[in-house]
All heavy atoms as a GROMACS GRO file, in nm:
protein
  604
    1MET      N    1   3.026   1.218  -0.536
    1MET     CA    2   2.903   1.234  -0.611
    1MET      C    3   2.848   1.375  -0.584
    1MET      O    4   2.839   1.418  -0.472
    1MET     CB    5   2.802   1.128  -0.565
    1MET     CG    6   2.671   1.137  -0.638
    1MET     SD    7   2.548   1.016  -0.584
    1MET     CE    8   2.608   0.871  -0.665
    2THR      N    9   2.811   1.444  -0.690
    2THR     CA   10   2.760   1.579  -0.674
    2THR      C   11   2.613   1.575  -0.634
    2THR      O   12   2.545   1.474  -0.647
    2THR     CB   13   2.774   1.657  -0.807
    2THR    OG1   14   2.692   1.594  -0.903
    2THR    CG2   15   2.918   1.663  -0.853
    3ALA      N   16   2.566   1.688  -0.585
    3ALA     CA   17   2.426   1.698  -0.540
    3ALA      C   18   2.330   1.672  -0.656
    3ALA      O   19   2.226   1.607  -0.638
    3ALA     CB   20   2.400   1.833  -0.478
    4SER      N   21   2.362   1.719  -0.775
    4SER     CA   22   2.271   1.699  -0.889
    4SER      C   23   2.262   1.551  -0.926
    4SER      O   24   2.155   1.502  -0.963
    4SER     CB   25   2.314   1.782  -1.009
    4SER     OG   26   2.442   1.742  -1.051
    5LYS      N   27   2.373   1.478  -0.914
    5LYS     CA   28   2.369   1.335  -0.943
    5LYS      C   29   2.288   1.260  -0.837
    5LYS      O   30   2.216   1.168  -0.868
    5LYS     CB   31   2.510   1.278  -0.952
    5LYS     CG   32   2.582   1.314  -1.078
    5LYS     CD   33   2.715   1.245  -1.086
    5LYS     CE   34   2.787   1.283  -1.214
    5LYS     NZ   35   2.917   1.221  -1.224
    6ARG      N   36   2.301   1.303  -0.712
    6ARG     CA   37   2.224   1.238  -0.605
    6ARG      C   38   2.075   1.258  -0.628
    6ARG      O   39   1.996   1.166  -0.612
    6ARG     CB   40   2.263   1.298  -0.471
    6ARG     CG   41   2.329   1.198  -0.380
    6ARG     CD   42   2.352   1.261  -0.248
    6ARG     NE   43   2.413   1.392  -0.275
    6ARG     CZ   44   2.513   1.444  -0.212
    6ARG    NH1   45   2.565   1.383  -0.112
    6ARG    NH2   46   2.564   1.559  -0.244
    7ARG      N   47   2.034   1.378  -0.666
    7ARG     CA   48   1.893   1.404  -0.693
    7ARG      C   49   1.844   1.323  -0.812
    7ARG      O   50   1.732   1.274  -0.812
    7ARG     CB   51   1.870   1.551  -0.720
    7ARG     CG   52   1.839   1.630  -0.595
    7ARG     CD   53   1.816   1.770  -0.632
    7ARG     NE   54   1.948   1.811  -0.677
    7ARG     CZ   55   1.995   1.931  -0.686
    7ARG    NH1   56   1.924   2.029  -0.662
    7ARG    NH2   57   2.117   1.959  -0.722
    8ALA      N   58   1.924   1.305  -0.911
    8ALA     CA   59   1.885   1.230  -1.030
    8ALA      C   60   1.863   1.082  -0.997
    8ALA      O   61   1.775   1.018  -1.053
    8ALA     CB   62   1.990   1.244  -1.139
    9THR      N   63   1.941   1.029  -0.905
    9THR     CA   64   1.926   0.887  -0.873
    9THR      C   65   1.814   0.862  -0.773
    9THR      O   66   1.768   0.750  -0.759
    9THR     CB   67   2.057   0.829  -0.816
    9THR    OG1   68   2.093   0.904  -0.701
    9THR    CG2   69   2.168   0.834  -0.919
   10THR      N   70   1.767   0.964  -0.704
   10THR     CA   71   1.658   0.948  -0.608
   10THR      C   72   1.536   1.026  -0.654
   10THR      O   73   1.476   1.100  -0.578
   10THR     CB   74   1.700   0.993  -0.467
   10THR    OG1   75   1.737   1.130  -0.476
   10THR    CG2   76   1.813   0.911  -0.414
   11ASN      N   77   1.499   1.010  -0.777
   11ASN     CA   78   1.391   1.085  -0.837
   11ASN      C   79   1.257   1.013  -0.822
   11ASN      O   80   1.170   1.027  -0.905
   11ASN     CB   81   1.423   1.110  -0.985
   11ASN     CG   82   1.362   1.239  -1.034
   11ASN    OD1   83   1.304   1.314  -0.956
   11ASN    ND2   84   1.374   1.264  -1.162
   12ALA      N   85   1.240   0.937  -0.717
   12ALA     CA   86   1.117   0.862  -0.697
   12ALA      C   87   1.008   0.953  -0.643
   12ALA      O   88   1.034   1.046  -0.568
   12ALA     CB   89   1.142   0.748  -0.598
   13THR      N   90   0.886   0.926  -0.686
   13THR     CA   91   0.772   1.000  -0.633
   13THR      C   92   0.688   0.906  -0.550
   13THR      O   93   0.681   0.785  -0.576
   13THR     CB   94   0.686   1.058  -0.747
   13THR    OG1   95   0.641   0.952  -0.830
   13THR    CG2   96   0.763   1.158  -0.828
   14TYR      N   97   0.626   0.959  -0.449
   14TYR     CA   98   0.547   0.878  -0.359
   14TYR      C   99   0.425   0.958  -0.317
   14TYR      O  100   0.436   1.072  -0.274
   14TYR     CB  101   0.629   0.840  -0.235
   14TYR     CG  102   0.549   0.767  -0.131
   14TYR    CD1  103   0.516   0.634  -0.147
   14TYR    CD2  104   0.505   0.832  -0.017
   14TYR    CE1  105   0.443   0.566  -0.052
   14TYR    CE2  106   0.431   0.766   0.078
   14TYR     CZ  107   0.401   0.633   0.061
   14TYR     OH  108   0.327   0.566   0.154
   15ALA      N  109   0.309   0.898  -0.332
   15ALA     CA  110   0.185   0.961  -0.288
   15ALA      C  111   0.143   0.894  -0.158
   15ALA      O  112   0.131   0.772  -0.151
   15ALA     CB  113   0.079   0.946  -0.394
   16ALA      N  114   0.123   0.973  -0.057
   16ALA     CA  115   0.082   0.918   0.073
   16ALA      C  116  -0.059   0.862   0.062
   16ALA      O  117  -0.142   0.912  -0.013
   16ALA     CB  118   0.086   1.028   0.178
   17PRO      N  119  -0.088   0.756   0.136
   17PRO     CA  120  -0.223   0.700   0.134
   17PRO      C  121  -0.322   0.798   0.197
   17PRO      O  122  -0.285   0.881   0.280
   17PRO     CB  123  -0.212   0.573   0.216
   17PRO     CG  124  -0.091   0.590   0.300
   17PRO     CD  125   0.000   0.682   0.225
   18SER      N  126  -0.447   0.785   0.159
   18SER     CA  127  -0.550   0.873   0.213
   18SER      C  128  -0.572   0.842   0.361
   18SER      O  129  -0.541   0.731   0.407
   18SER     CB  130  -0.680   0.855   0.136
   18SER     OG  131  -0.735   0.728   0.163
   19PRO      N  132  -0.627   0.935   0.436
   19PRO     CA  133  -0.655   0.910   0.577
   19PRO      C  134  -0.747   0.790   0.601
   19PRO      O  135  -0.731   0.719   0.700
   19PRO     CB  136  -0.720   1.040   0.625
   19PRO     CG  137  -0.668   1.143   0.532
   19PRO     CD  138  -0.653   1.074   0.400
   20SER      N  139  -0.839   0.765   0.509
   20SER     CA  140  -0.928   0.650   0.525
   20SER      C  141  -0.852   0.519   0.511
   20SER      O  142  -0.882   0.421   0.581
   20SER     CB  143  -1.044   0.656   0.426
   20SER     OG  144  -0.995   0.660   0.294
   21VAL      N  145  -0.752   0.514   0.425
   21VAL     CA  146  -0.670   0.394   0.410
   21VAL      C  147  -0.585   0.374   0.535
   21VAL      O  148  -0.570   0.261   0.583
   21VAL     CB  149  -0.581   0.402   0.283
   21VAL    CG1  150  -0.481   0.288   0.278
   21VAL    CG2  151  -0.668   0.402   0.158
   22VAL      N  152  -0.532   0.481   0.589
   22VAL     CA  153  -0.452   0.471   0.712
   22VAL      C  154  -0.540   0.420   0.827
   22VAL      O  155  -0.499   0.331   0.903
   22VAL     CB  156  -0.388   0.607   0.746
   22VAL    CG1  157  -0.319   0.602   0.881
   22VAL    CG2  158  -0.289   0.647   0.638
   23ALA      N  159  -0.661   0.473   0.839
   23ALA     CA  160  -0.753   0.430   0.945
   23ALA      C  161  -0.790   0.283   0.928
   23ALA      O  162  -0.794   0.207   1.026
   23ALA     CB  163  -0.878   0.516   0.945
   24ALA      N  164  -0.816   0.241   0.805
   24ALA     CA  165  -0.849   0.101   0.779
   24ALA      C  166  -0.732   0.010   0.814
   24ALA      O  167  -0.750  -0.096   0.874
   24ALA     CB  168  -0.888   0.082   0.632
   25THR      N  169  -0.611   0.053   0.782
   25THR     CA  170  -0.492  -0.025   0.813
   25THR      C  171  -0.474  -0.040   0.963
   25THR      O  172  -0.448  -0.151   1.012
   25THR     CB  173  -0.367   0.041   0.752
   25THR    OG1  174  -0.386   0.054   0.611
   25THR    CG2  175  -0.242  -0.039   0.778
   26GLU      N  176  -0.489   0.068   1.036
   26GLU     CA  177  -0.475   0.062   1.181
   26GLU      C  178  -0.580  -0.030   1.244
   26GLU      O  179  -0.550  -0.107   1.334
   26GLU     CB  180  -0.483   0.202   1.240
   26GLU     CG  181  -0.363   0.286   1.206
   26GLU     CD  182  -0.376   0.431   1.248
   26GLU    OE1  183  -0.487   0.473   1.291
   26GLU    OE2  184  -0.277   0.504   1.238
   27PHE      N  185  -0.702  -0.023   1.192
   27PHE     CA  186  -0.809  -0.109   1.242
   27PHE      C  187  -0.776  -0.256   1.215
   27PHE      O  188  -0.789  -0.342   1.303
   27PHE     CB  189  -0.942  -0.071   1.177
   27PHE     CG  190  -1.054  -0.166   1.208
   27PHE    CD1  191  -1.117  -0.164   1.331
   27PHE    CD2  192  -1.095  -0.258   1.114
   27PHE    CE1  193  -1.219  -0.252   1.360
   27PHE    CE2  194  -1.198  -0.347   1.141
   27PHE     CZ  195  -1.260  -0.344   1.265
   28LEU      N  196  -0.732  -0.286   1.093
   28LEU     CA  197  -0.705  -0.424   1.056
   28LEU      C  198  -0.585  -0.481   1.130
   28LEU      O  199  -0.582  -0.600   1.163
   28LEU     CB  200  -0.685  -0.436   0.905
   28LEU     CG  201  -0.811  -0.408   0.822
   28LEU    CD1  202  -0.777  -0.404   0.674
   28LEU    CD2  203  -0.918  -0.512   0.849
   29LEU      N  204  -0.486  -0.400   1.160
   29LEU     CA  205  -0.370  -0.449   1.233
   29LEU      C  206  -0.404  -0.488   1.377
   29LEU      O  207  -0.333  -0.565   1.439
   29LEU     CB  208  -0.258  -0.344   1.232
   29LEU     CG  209  -0.186  -0.328   1.099
   29LEU    CD1  210  -0.089  -0.210   1.105
   29LEU    CD2  211  -0.113  -0.456   1.062
   30ALA      N  212  -0.515  -0.436   1.427
   30ALA     CA  213  -0.559  -0.470   1.563
   30ALA      C  214  -0.644  -0.597   1.567
   30ALA      O  215  -0.680  -0.644   1.675
   30ALA     CB  216  -0.638  -0.353   1.622
   31GLN      N  217  -0.673  -0.655   1.451
   31GLN     CA  218  -0.757  -0.774   1.445
   31GLN      C  219  -0.674  -0.899   1.476
   31GLN      O  220  -0.554  -0.904   1.450
   31GLN     CB  221  -0.820  -0.788   1.306
   31GLN     CG  222  -0.909  -0.671   1.269
   31GLN     CD  223  -1.019  -0.648   1.370
   31GLN    OE1  224  -1.094  -0.739   1.404
   31GLN    NE2  225  -1.027  -0.526   1.419
   32PRO      N  226  -0.741  -1.005   1.527
   32PRO     CA  227  -0.669  -1.129   1.558
   32PRO      C  228  -0.606  -1.195   1.435
   32PRO      O  229  -0.502  -1.260   1.446
   32PRO     CB  230  -0.777  -1.220   1.617
   32PRO     CG  231  -0.894  -1.135   1.644
   32PRO     CD  232  -0.880  -1.009   1.565
   33ASP      N  233  -0.667  -1.177   1.319
   33ASP     CA  234  -0.614  -1.239   1.197
   33ASP      C  235  -0.535  -1.140   1.112
   33ASP      O  236  -0.529  -1.150   0.990
   33ASP     CB  237  -0.726  -1.303   1.116
   33ASP     CG  238  -0.838  -1.205   1.081
   33ASP    OD1  239  -0.840  -1.094   1.139
   33ASP    OD2  240  -0.922  -1.239   0.997
   34ALA      N  241  -0.469  -1.045   1.176
   34ALA     CA  242  -0.394  -0.940   1.106
   34ALA      C  243  -0.286  -0.998   1.015
   34ALA      O  244  -0.259  -0.944   0.907
   34ALA     CB  245  -0.333  -0.842   1.204
   35ARG      N  246  -0.227  -1.107   1.056
   35ARG     CA  247  -0.120  -1.167   0.975
   35ARG      C  248  -0.171  -1.212   0.838
   35ARG      O  249  -0.109  -1.185   0.735
   35ARG     CB  250  -0.062  -1.284   1.051
   35ARG     CG  251   0.057  -1.346   0.984
   35ARG     CD  252   0.108  -1.460   1.067
   35ARG     NE  253   0.245  -1.488   1.032
   35ARG     CZ  254   0.323  -1.570   1.096
   35ARG    NH1  255   0.279  -1.632   1.203
   35ARG    NH2  256   0.446  -1.590   1.057
   36GLU      N  257  -0.286  -1.276   0.837
   36GLU     CA  258  -0.345  -1.322   0.710
   36GLU      C  259  -0.391  -1.203   0.626
   36GLU      O  260  -0.374  -1.203   0.504
   36GLU     CB  261  -0.463  -1.416   0.738
   36GLU     CG  262  -0.526  -1.472   0.613
   36GLU     CD  263  -0.429  -1.554   0.528
   36GLU    OE1  264  -0.339  -1.618   0.584
   36GLU    OE2  265  -0.445  -1.554   0.404
   37LEU      N  266  -0.448  -1.103   0.689
   37LEU     CA  267  -0.492  -0.983   0.617
   37LEU      C  268  -0.373  -0.914   0.552
   37LEU      O  269  -0.381  -0.867   0.438
   37LEU     CB  270  -0.563  -0.888   0.712
   37LEU     CG  271  -0.693  -0.939   0.775
   37LEU    CD1  272  -0.740  -0.846   0.885
   37LEU    CD2  273  -0.800  -0.958   0.670
   38ARG      N  274  -0.261  -0.909   0.622
   38ARG     CA  275  -0.140  -0.846   0.568
   38ARG      C  276  -0.086  -0.924   0.449
   38ARG      O  277  -0.044  -0.866   0.349
   38ARG     CB  278  -0.033  -0.836   0.677
   38ARG     CG  279   0.091  -0.764   0.632
   38ARG     CD  280   0.189  -0.747   0.748
   38ARG     NE  281   0.304  -0.672   0.709
   38ARG     CZ  282   0.412  -0.725   0.650
   38ARG    NH1  283   0.418  -0.854   0.628
   38ARG    NH2  284   0.514  -0.650   0.616
   39ARG      N  285  -0.090  -1.055   0.457
   39ARG     CA  286  -0.044  -1.138   0.344
   39ARG      C  287  -0.127  -1.112   0.219
   39ARG      O  288  -0.074  -1.101   0.109
   39ARG     CB  289  -0.051  -1.286   0.380
   39ARG     CG  290   0.060  -1.332   0.468
   39ARG     CD  291   0.051  -1.480   0.488
   39ARG     NE  292   0.149  -1.521   0.586
   39ARG     CZ  293   0.147  -1.636   0.648
   39ARG    NH1  294   0.052  -1.723   0.624
   39ARG    NH2  295   0.240  -1.666   0.737
   40ARG      N  296  -0.258  -1.104   0.237
   40ARG     CA  297  -0.346  -1.077   0.122
   40ARG      C  298  -0.316  -0.938   0.064
   40ARG      O  299  -0.314  -0.921  -0.057
   40ARG     CB  300  -0.492  -1.087   0.163
   40ARG     CG  301  -0.534  -1.228   0.192
   40ARG     CD  302  -0.681  -1.233   0.226
   40ARG     NE  303  -0.713  -1.359   0.290
   40ARG     CZ  304  -0.810  -1.375   0.378
   40ARG    NH1  305  -0.886  -1.274   0.410
   40ARG    NH2  306  -0.832  -1.492   0.432
   41TYR      N  307  -0.298  -0.841   0.153
   41TYR     CA  308  -0.267  -0.705   0.109
   41TYR      C  309  -0.138  -0.703   0.027
   41TYR      O  310  -0.133  -0.647  -0.083
   41TYR     CB  311  -0.254  -0.613   0.231
   41TYR     CG  312  -0.190  -0.480   0.201
   41TYR    CD1  313  -0.262  -0.379   0.141
   41TYR    CD2  314  -0.056  -0.456   0.233
   41TYR    CE1  315  -0.203  -0.257   0.113
   41TYR    CE2  316   0.003  -0.334   0.206
   41TYR     CZ  317  -0.071  -0.235   0.145
   41TYR     OH  318  -0.013  -0.114   0.117
   42LEU      N  319  -0.034  -0.766   0.077
   42LEU     CA  320   0.094  -0.767   0.007
   42LEU      C  321   0.086  -0.838  -0.128
   42LEU      O  322   0.154  -0.800  -0.223
   42LEU     CB  323   0.202  -0.831   0.094
   42LEU     CG  324   0.241  -0.751   0.218
   42LEU    CD1  325   0.336  -0.832   0.305
   42LEU    CD2  326   0.301  -0.618   0.180
   43ALA      N  327   0.001  -0.940  -0.136
   43ALA     CA  328  -0.014  -1.013  -0.263
   43ALA      C  329  -0.082  -0.927  -0.370
   43ALA      O  330  -0.064  -0.951  -0.490
   43ALA     CB  331  -0.096  -1.140  -0.240
   44LEU      N  332  -0.157  -0.826  -0.329
   44LEU     CA  333  -0.228  -0.740  -0.425
   44LEU      C  334  -0.145  -0.623  -0.477
   44LEU      O  335  -0.185  -0.556  -0.570
   44LEU     CB  336  -0.357  -0.688  -0.361
   44LEU     CG  337  -0.464  -0.793  -0.336
   44LEU    CD1  338  -0.575  -0.735  -0.250
   44LEU    CD2  339  -0.517  -0.846  -0.467
   45ILE      N  340  -0.030  -0.600  -0.418
   45ILE     CA  341   0.058  -0.493  -0.466
   45ILE      C  342   0.127  -0.542  -0.593
   45ILE      O  343   0.185  -0.650  -0.595
   45ILE     CB  344   0.162  -0.455  -0.359
   45ILE    CG1  345   0.091  -0.400  -0.236
   45ILE    CG2  346   0.262  -0.354  -0.414
   45ILE    CD1  347   0.183  -0.378  -0.118
   46THR      N  348   0.119  -0.462  -0.698
   46THR     CA  349   0.180  -0.502  -0.825
   46THR      C  350   0.297  -0.410  -0.859
   46THR      O  351   0.289  -0.289  -0.839
   46THR     CB  352   0.078  -0.500  -0.940
   46THR    OG1  353   0.023  -0.369  -0.951
   46THR    CG2  354  -0.033  -0.600  -0.916
   47ARG      N  355   0.402  -0.469  -0.910
   47ARG     CA  356   0.519  -0.393  -0.955
   47ARG      C  357   0.542  -0.423  -1.102
   47ARG      O  358   0.541  -0.539  -1.143
   47ARG     CB  359   0.641  -0.432  -0.874
   47ARG     CG  360   0.632  -0.386  -0.730
   47ARG     CD  361   0.751  -0.431  -0.647
   47ARG     NE  362   0.739  -0.387  -0.510
   47ARG     CZ  363   0.670  -0.451  -0.416
   47ARG    NH1  364   0.607  -0.563  -0.447
   47ARG    NH2  365   0.664  -0.405  -0.294
   48THR      N  366   0.562  -0.318  -1.180
   48THR     CA  367   0.588  -0.334  -1.323
   48THR      C  368   0.710  -0.252  -1.361
   48THR      O  369   0.740  -0.150  -1.298
   48THR     CB  370   0.467  -0.288  -1.407
   48THR    OG1  371   0.437  -0.152  -1.373
   48THR    CG2  372   0.345  -0.375  -1.384
   49ASN      N  373   0.779  -0.298  -1.462
   49ASN     CA  374   0.895  -0.227  -1.514
   49ASN      C  375   0.860  -0.169  -1.651
   49ASN      O  376   0.804  -0.238  -1.736
   49ASN     CB  377   1.015  -0.320  -1.528
   49ASN     CG  378   1.066  -0.365  -1.394
   49ASN    OD1  379   1.064  -0.290  -1.298
   49ASN    ND2  380   1.110  -0.489  -1.386
   50SER      N  381   0.896  -0.043  -1.670
   50SER     CA  382   0.874   0.019  -1.800
   50SER      C  383   0.990  -0.014  -1.893
   50SER      O  384   1.090  -0.074  -1.852
   50SER     CB  385   0.861   0.171  -1.784
   50SER     OG  386   0.983   0.226  -1.742
   51ALA      N  387   0.979   0.027  -2.017
   51ALA     CA  388   1.085   0.002  -2.114
   51ALA      C  389   1.215   0.071  -2.074
   51ALA      O  390   1.324   0.023  -2.106
   51ALA     CB  391   1.042   0.049  -2.252
   52SER      N  392   1.204   0.182  -2.002
   52SER     CA  393   1.324   0.255  -1.961
   52SER      C  394   1.388   0.194  -1.836
   52SER      O  395   1.491   0.241  -1.790
   52SER     CB  396   1.289   0.401  -1.934
   52SER     OG  397   1.199   0.411  -1.825
   53GLY      N  398   1.324   0.092  -1.780
   53GLY     CA  399   1.379   0.026  -1.663
   53GLY      C  400   1.328   0.080  -1.530
   53GLY      O  401   1.368   0.036  -1.424
   54LYS      N  402   1.237   0.176  -1.536
   54LYS     CA  403   1.182   0.235  -1.415
   54LYS      C  404   1.074   0.143  -1.358
   54LYS      O  405   0.989   0.093  -1.430
   54LYS     CB  406   1.122   0.372  -1.448
   54LYS     CG  407   1.086   0.452  -1.328
   54LYS     CD  408   1.043   0.591  -1.370
   54LYS     CE  409   1.028   0.678  -1.248
   54LYS     NZ  410   0.995   0.816  -1.287
   55THR      N  411   1.079   0.119  -1.228
   55THR     CA  412   0.982   0.032  -1.162
   55THR      C  413   0.867   0.116  -1.108
   55THR      O  414   0.888   0.218  -1.044
   55THR     CB  415   1.048  -0.044  -1.046
   55THR    OG1  416   1.157  -0.119  -1.097
   55THR    CG2  417   0.950  -0.137  -0.977
   56THR      N  418   0.745   0.070  -1.136
   56THR     CA  419   0.625   0.136  -1.087
   56THR      C  420   0.552   0.040  -0.995
   56THR      O  421   0.532  -0.076  -1.030
   56THR     CB  422   0.534   0.176  -1.204
   56THR    OG1  423   0.606   0.258  -1.293
   56THR    CG2  424   0.411   0.249  -1.155
   57THR      N  425   0.512   0.088  -0.879
   57THR     CA  426   0.439   0.006  -0.783
   57THR      C  427   0.296   0.058  -0.775
   57THR      O  428   0.275   0.177  -0.753
   57THR     CB  429   0.505   0.012  -0.644
   57THR    OG1  430   0.643  -0.023  -0.658
   57THR    CG2  431   0.439  -0.083  -0.548
   58ASP      N  432   0.199  -0.032  -0.793
   58ASP     CA  433   0.058   0.005  -0.791
   58ASP      C  434  -0.008  -0.054  -0.667
   58ASP      O  435  -0.012  -0.175  -0.649
   58ASP     CB  436  -0.011  -0.046  -0.918
   58ASP     CG  437  -0.155  -0.001  -0.927
   58ASP    OD1  438  -0.197   0.086  -0.849
   58ASP    OD2  439  -0.227  -0.054  -1.013
   59TYR      N  440  -0.059   0.034  -0.582
   59TYR     CA  441  -0.123  -0.006  -0.457
   59TYR      C  442  -0.276  -0.002  -0.466
   59TYR      O  443  -0.344  -0.024  -0.367
   59TYR     CB  444  -0.080   0.087  -0.344
   59TYR     CG  445   0.066   0.078  -0.311
   59TYR    CD1  446   0.159   0.162  -0.370
   59TYR    CD2  447   0.112  -0.014  -0.218
   59TYR    CE1  448   0.294   0.155  -0.338
   59TYR    CE2  449   0.247  -0.023  -0.186
   59TYR     CZ  450   0.337   0.062  -0.246
   59TYR     OH  451   0.470   0.055  -0.215
   60THR      N  452  -0.332   0.029  -0.583
   60THR     CA  453  -0.475   0.052  -0.596
   60THR      C  454  -0.558  -0.066  -0.546
   60THR      O  455  -0.646  -0.049  -0.462
   60THR     CB  456  -0.511   0.083  -0.742
   60THR    OG1  457  -0.430   0.191  -0.787
   60THR    CG2  458  -0.657   0.119  -0.756
   61ALA      N  459  -0.532  -0.185  -0.596
   61ALA     CA  460  -0.609  -0.302  -0.554
   61ALA      C  461  -0.588  -0.334  -0.406
   61ALA      O  462  -0.682  -0.370  -0.335
   61ALA     CB  463  -0.572  -0.423  -0.640
   62ALA      N  464  -0.467  -0.316  -0.358
   62ALA     CA  465  -0.436  -0.344  -0.219
   62ALA      C  466  -0.509  -0.246  -0.126
   62ALA      O  467  -0.564  -0.287  -0.023
   62ALA     CB  468  -0.286  -0.337  -0.196
   63GLU      N  469  -0.512  -0.119  -0.163
   63GLU     CA  470  -0.582  -0.021  -0.081
   63GLU      C  471  -0.732  -0.044  -0.084
   63GLU      O  472  -0.800  -0.029   0.018
   63GLU     CB  473  -0.547   0.121  -0.126
   63GLU     CG  474  -0.405   0.159  -0.090
   63GLU     CD  475  -0.367   0.298  -0.134
   63GLU    OE1  476  -0.446   0.362  -0.208
   63GLU    OE2  477  -0.258   0.344  -0.094
   64ARG      N  478  -0.784  -0.081  -0.199
   64ARG     CA  479  -0.928  -0.113  -0.209
   64ARG      C  480  -0.961  -0.232  -0.119
   64ARG      O  481  -1.064  -0.234  -0.052
   64ARG     CB  482  -0.965  -0.143  -0.354
   64ARG     CG  483  -1.114  -0.146  -0.376
   64ARG     CD  484  -1.151  -0.164  -0.523
   64ARG     NE  485  -1.072  -0.082  -0.613
   64ARG     CZ  486  -1.001  -0.131  -0.715
   64ARG    NH1  487  -1.000  -0.259  -0.741
   64ARG    NH2  488  -0.931  -0.052  -0.792
   65TYR      N  489  -0.873  -0.330  -0.116
   65TYR     CA  490  -0.890  -0.447  -0.028
   65TYR      C  491  -0.896  -0.404   0.119
   65TYR      O  492  -0.980  -0.450   0.195
   65TYR     CB  493  -0.776  -0.547  -0.051
   65TYR     CG  494  -0.768  -0.654   0.054
   65TYR    CD1  495  -0.860  -0.758   0.057
   65TYR    CD2  496  -0.671  -0.649   0.153
   65TYR    CE1  497  -0.853  -0.856   0.155
   65TYR    CE2  498  -0.663  -0.746   0.251
   65TYR     CZ  499  -0.754  -0.849   0.252
   65TYR     OH  500  -0.749  -0.945   0.350
   66LEU      N  501  -0.804  -0.316   0.160
   66LEU     CA  502  -0.803  -0.268   0.298
   66LEU      C  503  -0.934  -0.200   0.334
   66LEU      O  504  -0.992  -0.226   0.439
   66LEU     CB  505  -0.687  -0.170   0.320
   66LEU     CG  506  -0.547  -0.226   0.316
   66LEU    CD1  507  -0.446  -0.111   0.330
   66LEU    CD2  508  -0.525  -0.327   0.426
   67LEU      N  509  -0.981  -0.114   0.245
   67LEU     CA  510  -1.104  -0.039   0.273
   67LEU      C  511  -1.226  -0.130   0.282
   67LEU      O  512  -1.307  -0.117   0.374
   67LEU     CB  513  -1.124   0.069   0.167
   67LEU     CG  514  -1.022   0.183   0.168
   67LEU    CD1  515  -1.038   0.270   0.045
   67LEU    CD2  516  -1.034   0.265   0.295
   68THR      N  517  -1.240  -0.221   0.188
   68THR     CA  518  -1.358  -0.308   0.188
   68THR      C  519  -1.353  -0.409   0.303
   68THR      O  520  -1.455  -0.434   0.366
   68THR     CB  521  -1.375  -0.382   0.055
   68THR    OG1  522  -1.257  -0.457   0.027
   68THR    CG2  523  -1.402  -0.287  -0.059
   69THR      N  524  -1.235  -0.462   0.332
   69THR     CA  525  -1.223  -0.558   0.442
   69THR      C  526  -1.251  -0.492   0.576
   69THR      O  527  -1.321  -0.548   0.660
   69THR     CB  528  -1.084  -0.623   0.441
   69THR    OG1  529  -1.063  -0.684   0.313
   69THR    CG2  530  -1.072  -0.728   0.549
   70ALA      N  531  -1.197  -0.373   0.596
   70ALA     CA  532  -1.222  -0.302   0.721
   70ALA      C  533  -1.370  -0.271   0.736
   70ALA      O  534  -1.426  -0.286   0.846
   70ALA     CB  535  -1.139  -0.174   0.726
   71ALA      N  536  -1.435  -0.229   0.630
   71ALA     CA  537  -1.578  -0.198   0.637
   71ALA      C  538  -1.659  -0.323   0.672
   71ALA      O  539  -1.750  -0.318   0.755
   71ALA     CB  540  -1.625  -0.139   0.505
   72LYS      N  541  -1.626  -0.436   0.609
   72LYS     CA  542  -1.697  -0.561   0.638
   72LYS      C  543  -1.677  -0.604   0.783
   72LYS      O  544  -1.771  -0.643   0.851
   72LYS     CB  545  -1.649  -0.672   0.546
   72LYS     CG  546  -1.696  -0.660   0.404
   72LYS     CD  547  -1.640  -0.772   0.320
   72LYS     CE  548  -1.668  -0.751   0.173
   72LYS     NZ  549  -1.606  -0.854   0.090
   73LEU      N  550  -1.554  -0.597   0.831
   73LEU     CA  551  -1.526  -0.638   0.968
   73LEU      C  552  -1.590  -0.546   1.070
   73LEU      O  553  -1.634  -0.592   1.176
   73LEU     CB  554  -1.375  -0.647   0.991
   73LEU     CG  555  -1.303  -0.761   0.920
   73LEU    CD1  556  -1.153  -0.755   0.946
   73LEU    CD2  557  -1.358  -0.897   0.964
   74ARG      N  558  -1.597  -0.419   1.041
   74ARG     CA  559  -1.661  -0.325   1.134
   74ARG      C  560  -1.810  -0.356   1.148
   74ARG      O  561  -1.867  -0.338   1.255
   74ARG     CB  562  -1.642  -0.182   1.088
   74ARG     CG  563  -1.504  -0.128   1.115
   74ARG     CD  564  -1.492   0.019   1.078
   74ARG     NE  565  -1.361   0.068   1.111
   74ARG     CZ  566  -1.274   0.117   1.022
   74ARG    NH1  567  -1.308   0.124   0.895
   74ARG    NH2  568  -1.156   0.158   1.059
   75ARG      N  569  -1.872  -0.404   1.040
   75ARG     CA  570  -2.014  -0.439   1.044
   75ARG      C  571  -2.038  -0.570   1.117
   75ARG      O  572  -2.141  -0.586   1.181
   75ARG     CB  573  -2.071  -0.449   0.902
   75ARG     CG  574  -2.095  -0.316   0.835
   75ARG     CD  575  -2.177  -0.332   0.710
   75ARG     NE  576  -2.114  -0.423   0.615
   75ARG     CZ  577  -2.043  -0.386   0.509
   75ARG    NH1  578  -2.023  -0.259   0.485
   75ARG    NH2  579  -1.991  -0.475   0.427
   76THR      N  580  -1.945  -0.665   1.107
   76THR     CA  581  -1.970  -0.798   1.161
   76THR      C  582  -1.909  -0.823   1.298
   76THR      O  583  -1.960  -0.907   1.372
   76THR     CB  584  -1.916  -0.907   1.066
   76THR    OG1  585  -1.776  -0.888   1.049
   76THR    CG2  586  -1.986  -0.900   0.932
   77ARG      N  587  -1.804  -0.753   1.334
   77ARG     CA  588  -1.739  -0.775   1.464
   77ARG      C  589  -1.777  -0.667   1.562
   77ARG      O  590  -1.787  -0.550   1.524
   77ARG     CB  591  -1.587  -0.781   1.448
   77ARG     CG  592  -1.544  -0.902   1.367
   77ARG     CD  593  -1.396  -0.915   1.364
   77ARG     NE  594  -1.360  -1.030   1.280
   77ARG     CZ  595  -1.238  -1.063   1.247
   77ARG    NH1  596  -1.137  -0.989   1.291
   77ARG    NH2  597  -1.214  -1.166   1.171
   78PRO      N  598  -1.796  -0.705   1.688
   78PRO     CA  599  -1.836  -0.603   1.787
   78PRO      C  600  -1.725  -0.504   1.819
   78PRO      O  601  -1.614  -0.518   1.798
   78PRO     CB  602  -1.868  -0.686   1.912
   78PRO     CG  603  -1.808  -0.820   1.890
   78PRO     CD  604  -1.787  -0.835   1.743
   0.00000   0.00000   0.00000
């Protein structure tokens, strides 16, 4: 396989999460109910296929869940 073919097959783009999402994730993973929080997060990730067969993954709702849940827990838990 040539280098140009390898690049064509791995043409995926990825945007790193914001620092606030990373901080919220780290906080939530330290919680006693981290397993349930992770399940909810994973359920909010959506994957769609375009007509060309390209798969798109949308993390918007899942990241919003992380941010709001972390904020709520920081207010209510010591």
